[in-house]
C-alpha atoms as an extended CHARMM CRD file, in Angstrom:
* protein
*
       108  EXT
         1         1  UNK       CA           -136.6580000000     -180.3120000000       49.6750000000  PROA      1               0.0000000000
         2         2  UNK       CA           -135.5110000000     -177.6000000000       47.1290000000  PROA      2               0.0000000000
         3         3  UNK       CA           -133.5990000000     -178.5570000000       44.1130000000  PROA      3               0.0000000000
         4         4  UNK       CA           -130.2860000000     -176.6650000000       43.9830000000  PROA      4               0.0000000000
         5         5  UNK       CA           -127.8610000000     -178.2320000000       41.5820000000  PROA      5               0.0000000000
         6         6  UNK       CA           -124.7160000000     -176.0370000000       42.3400000000  PROA      6               0.0000000000
         7         7  UNK       CA           -122.3870000000     -176.6890000000       45.0470000000  PROA      7               0.0000000000
         8         8  UNK       CA           -123.1050000000     -174.6520000000       48.2560000000  PROA      8               0.0000000000
         9         9  UNK       CA           -120.4380000000     -173.2240000000       50.5150000000  PROA      9               0.0000000000
        10        10  UNK       CA           -121.1350000000     -171.6810000000       54.0150000000  PROA      10              0.0000000000
        11        11  UNK       CA           -118.4860000000     -169.1330000000       54.9580000000  PROA      11              0.0000000000
        12        12  UNK       CA           -118.4330000000     -167.4780000000       58.4520000000  PROA      12              0.0000000000
        13        13  UNK       CA           -116.8630000000     -164.1120000000       58.8450000000  PROA      13              0.0000000000
        14        14  UNK       CA           -117.2830000000     -163.6670000000       54.8920000000  PROA      14              0.0000000000
        15        15  UNK       CA           -117.9690000000     -159.9240000000       55.2620000000  PROA      15              0.0000000000
        16        16  UNK       CA           -114.2800000000     -158.9120000000       55.2510000000  PROA      16              0.0000000000
        17        17  UNK       CA           -110.6000000000     -159.8960000000       54.9810000000  PROA      17              0.0000000000
        18        18  UNK       CA           -109.7820000000     -163.6560000000       54.1820000000  PROA      18              0.0000000000
        19        19  UNK       CA           -113.4900000000     -164.7410000000       54.4670000000  PROA      19              0.0000000000
        20        20  UNK       CA           -114.6130000000     -162.2060000000       51.9510000000  PROA      20              0.0000000000
        21        21  UNK       CA           -111.8050000000     -163.0760000000       49.4960000000  PROA      21              0.0000000000
        22        22  UNK       CA           -112.5430000000     -166.7620000000       49.8110000000  PROA      22              0.0000000000
        23        23  UNK       CA           -116.3140000000     -166.2540000000       49.3670000000  PROA      23              0.0000000000
        24        24  UNK       CA           -115.5400000000     -164.0190000000       46.3630000000  PROA      24              0.0000000000
        25        25  UNK       CA           -113.1390000000     -166.7710000000       44.8430000000  PROA      25              0.0000000000
        26        26  UNK       CA           -115.6000000000     -169.6590000000       45.3380000000  PROA      26              0.0000000000
        27        27  UNK       CA           -118.4430000000     -167.5630000000       43.8750000000  PROA      27              0.0000000000
        28        28  UNK       CA           -116.3210000000     -166.7180000000       40.8950000000  PROA      28              0.0000000000
        29        29  UNK       CA           -115.8270000000     -170.4330000000       40.2580000000  PROA      29              0.0000000000
        30        30  UNK       CA           -119.5790000000     -171.0610000000       40.1730000000  PROA      30              0.0000000000
        31        31  UNK       CA           -120.2590000000     -172.1330000000       43.7940000000  PROA      31              0.0000000000
        32        32  UNK       CA           -123.1490000000     -170.6610000000       45.6830000000  PROA      32              0.0000000000
        33        33  UNK       CA           -121.7510000000     -168.9800000000       48.6440000000  PROA      33              0.0000000000
        34        34  UNK       CA           -123.6270000000     -168.2620000000       51.8700000000  PROA      34              0.0000000000
        35        35  UNK       CA           -122.0210000000     -165.6920000000       54.1590000000  PROA      35              0.0000000000
        36        36  UNK       CA           -122.6710000000     -166.6290000000       57.7770000000  PROA      36              0.0000000000
        37        37  UNK       CA           -122.1680000000     -163.3340000000       59.7160000000  PROA      37              0.0000000000
        38        38  UNK       CA           -123.4160000000     -162.1580000000       63.1850000000  PROA      38              0.0000000000
        39        39  UNK       CA           -123.9320000000     -158.5060000000       62.1590000000  PROA      39              0.0000000000
        40        40  UNK       CA           -126.9250000000     -158.3100000000       59.9150000000  PROA      40              0.0000000000
        41        41  UNK       CA           -125.9840000000     -154.8470000000       58.5080000000  PROA      41              0.0000000000
        42        42  UNK       CA           -122.4380000000     -156.1100000000       57.5450000000  PROA      42              0.0000000000
        43        43  UNK       CA           -123.7840000000     -159.4100000000       56.2540000000  PROA      43              0.0000000000
        44        44  UNK       CA           -126.3110000000     -157.7860000000       53.9680000000  PROA      44              0.0000000000
        45        45  UNK       CA           -123.6600000000     -155.2530000000       52.7320000000  PROA      45              0.0000000000
        46        46  UNK       CA           -121.2970000000     -158.0290000000       51.9580000000  PROA      46              0.0000000000
        47        47  UNK       CA           -123.8120000000     -160.1560000000       50.0970000000  PROA      47              0.0000000000
        48        48  UNK       CA           -124.9570000000     -157.1540000000       48.0720000000  PROA      48              0.0000000000
        49        49  UNK       CA           -121.3850000000     -156.3450000000       47.0460000000  PROA      49              0.0000000000
        50        50  UNK       CA           -121.0270000000     -159.8320000000       45.8880000000  PROA      50              0.0000000000
        51        51  UNK       CA           -124.2800000000     -160.0000000000       44.0750000000  PROA      51              0.0000000000
        52        52  UNK       CA           -123.2910000000     -156.6510000000       42.4580000000  PROA      52              0.0000000000
        53        53  UNK       CA           -120.6230000000     -158.5630000000       40.6770000000  PROA      53              0.0000000000
        54        54  UNK       CA           -123.2250000000     -160.9270000000       39.3770000000  PROA      54              0.0000000000
        55        55  UNK       CA           -122.1170000000     -163.8370000000       41.8670000000  PROA      55              0.0000000000
        56        56  UNK       CA           -124.4480000000     -166.1720000000       43.5600000000  PROA      56              0.0000000000
        57        57  UNK       CA           -124.0770000000     -165.1020000000       47.1520000000  PROA      57              0.0000000000
        58        58  UNK       CA           -126.4250000000     -164.9450000000       50.0530000000  PROA      58              0.0000000000
        59        59  UNK       CA           -126.4140000000     -163.7190000000       53.8150000000  PROA      59              0.0000000000
        60        60  UNK       CA           -127.5160000000     -165.8700000000       56.6150000000  PROA      60              0.0000000000
        61        61  UNK       CA           -127.4320000000     -164.4970000000       60.1830000000  PROA      61              0.0000000000
        62        62  UNK       CA           -124.9880000000     -166.9210000000       62.1380000000  PROA      62              0.0000000000
        63        63  UNK       CA           -123.2200000000     -166.5510000000       65.4060000000  PROA      63              0.0000000000
        64        64  UNK       CA           -121.1090000000     -169.8290000000       65.6940000000  PROA      64              0.0000000000
        65        65  UNK       CA           -120.5830000000     -169.1990000000       69.4360000000  PROA      65              0.0000000000
        66        66  UNK       CA           -124.4000000000     -169.6830000000       69.8040000000  PROA      66              0.0000000000
        67        67  UNK       CA           -125.6800000000     -173.0920000000       69.3600000000  PROA      67              0.0000000000
        68        68  UNK       CA           -129.2120000000     -171.9360000000       68.6610000000  PROA      68              0.0000000000
        69        69  UNK       CA           -127.9990000000     -169.6320000000       66.0820000000  PROA      69              0.0000000000
        70        70  UNK       CA           -126.0990000000     -172.2770000000       64.3930000000  PROA      70              0.0000000000
        71        71  UNK       CA           -128.9840000000     -174.6960000000       64.3830000000  PROA      71              0.0000000000
        72        72  UNK       CA           -131.1690000000     -172.1150000000       63.0170000000  PROA      72              0.0000000000
        73        73  UNK       CA           -128.7670000000     -171.2550000000       60.0930000000  PROA      73              0.0000000000
        74        74  UNK       CA           -128.4240000000     -174.8490000000       59.2290000000  PROA      74              0.0000000000
        75        75  UNK       CA           -132.0890000000     -175.3600000000       59.0470000000  PROA      75              0.0000000000
        76        76  UNK       CA           -132.5670000000     -172.1780000000       57.0150000000  PROA      76              0.0000000000
        77        77  UNK       CA           -129.7510000000     -173.1780000000       54.4200000000  PROA      77              0.0000000000
        78        78  UNK       CA           -131.1900000000     -176.7160000000       54.2250000000  PROA      78              0.0000000000
        79        79  UNK       CA           -134.6580000000     -175.4750000000       53.5590000000  PROA      79              0.0000000000
        80        80  UNK       CA           -133.4380000000     -172.9800000000       50.9660000000  PROA      80              0.0000000000
        81        81  UNK       CA           -130.7010000000     -174.9360000000       49.1030000000  PROA      81              0.0000000000
        82        82  UNK       CA           -131.4310000000     -178.5780000000       50.1300000000  PROA      82              0.0000000000
        83        83  UNK       CA           -127.8490000000     -179.0470000000       51.3830000000  PROA      83              0.0000000000
        84        84  UNK       CA           -124.3880000000     -177.6290000000       51.6770000000  PROA      84              0.0000000000
        85        85  UNK       CA           -121.0800000000     -179.6270000000       51.6770000000  PROA      85              0.0000000000
        86        86  UNK       CA           -118.3460000000     -176.9800000000       51.8820000000  PROA      86              0.0000000000
        87        87  UNK       CA           -117.7930000000     -175.0280000000       55.0590000000  PROA      87              0.0000000000
        88        88  UNK       CA           -115.1720000000     -172.4920000000       56.1170000000  PROA      88              0.0000000000
        89        89  UNK       CA           -115.4760000000     -171.5340000000       59.7890000000  PROA      89              0.0000000000
        90        90  UNK       CA           -112.9370000000     -169.0090000000       60.8190000000  PROA      90              0.0000000000
        91        91  UNK       CA           -113.1840000000     -168.8840000000       64.7370000000  PROA      91              0.0000000000
        92        92  UNK       CA           -113.5470000000     -172.4050000000       66.1640000000  PROA      92              0.0000000000
        93        93  UNK       CA           -112.4040000000     -175.7600000000       65.2280000000  PROA      93              0.0000000000
        94        94  UNK       CA           -114.5460000000     -178.7960000000       66.2170000000  PROA      94              0.0000000000
        95        95  UNK       CA           -116.8770000000     -181.3170000000       64.5250000000  PROA      95              0.0000000000
        96        96  UNK       CA           -120.4170000000     -181.6900000000       65.3870000000  PROA      96              0.0000000000
        97        97  UNK       CA           -123.3780000000     -183.3220000000       63.6250000000  PROA      97              0.0000000000
        98        98  UNK       CA           -126.7070000000     -181.5200000000       63.1510000000  PROA      98              0.0000000000
        99        99  UNK       CA           -129.6310000000     -183.1070000000       61.5340000000  PROA      99              0.0000000000
       100       100  UNK       CA           -127.3020000000     -185.3620000000       59.3690000000  PROA      100             0.0000000000
       101       101  UNK       CA           -124.9510000000     -182.4560000000       58.6280000000  PROA      101             0.0000000000
       102       102  UNK       CA           -121.3600000000     -182.8010000000       59.7050000000  PROA      102             0.0000000000
       103       103  UNK       CA           -120.3730000000     -179.2030000000       60.9580000000  PROA      103             0.0000000000
       104       104  UNK       CA           -116.7190000000     -178.3200000000       61.2640000000  PROA      104             0.0000000000
       105       105  UNK       CA           -115.5100000000     -175.1830000000       62.8020000000  PROA      105             0.0000000000
       106       106  UNK       CA           -111.9350000000     -173.7810000000       63.4800000000  PROA      106             0.0000000000
       107       107  UNK       CA           -110.9010000000     -172.8670000000       67.0550000000  PROA      107             0.0000000000
       108       108  UNK       CA           -108.1860000000     -170.4340000000       67.5180000000  PROA      108             0.0000000000
């Protein structure tokens, strides 16, 4: 398992508006942010903008309405960073557990 000493936050919908502002703010505070975004082009662009500011930001393809996409993203994040503890999901609200990770999401 990788050794990543910084806190890691997964933020869905982090390519614009409130999600982007939260991602930027957390990254400015030294937290590694992972932008979970459905659209690869928008996700890569948002990650690049934050990285251009010298922030520790990464893009992970993620559609929270698709269980397979969610499981794939969690596995990828765990393999790259070892763990994540902070999550901001903007479009559903439920709690599930996947491979020992508690996953919370907001339902509107």
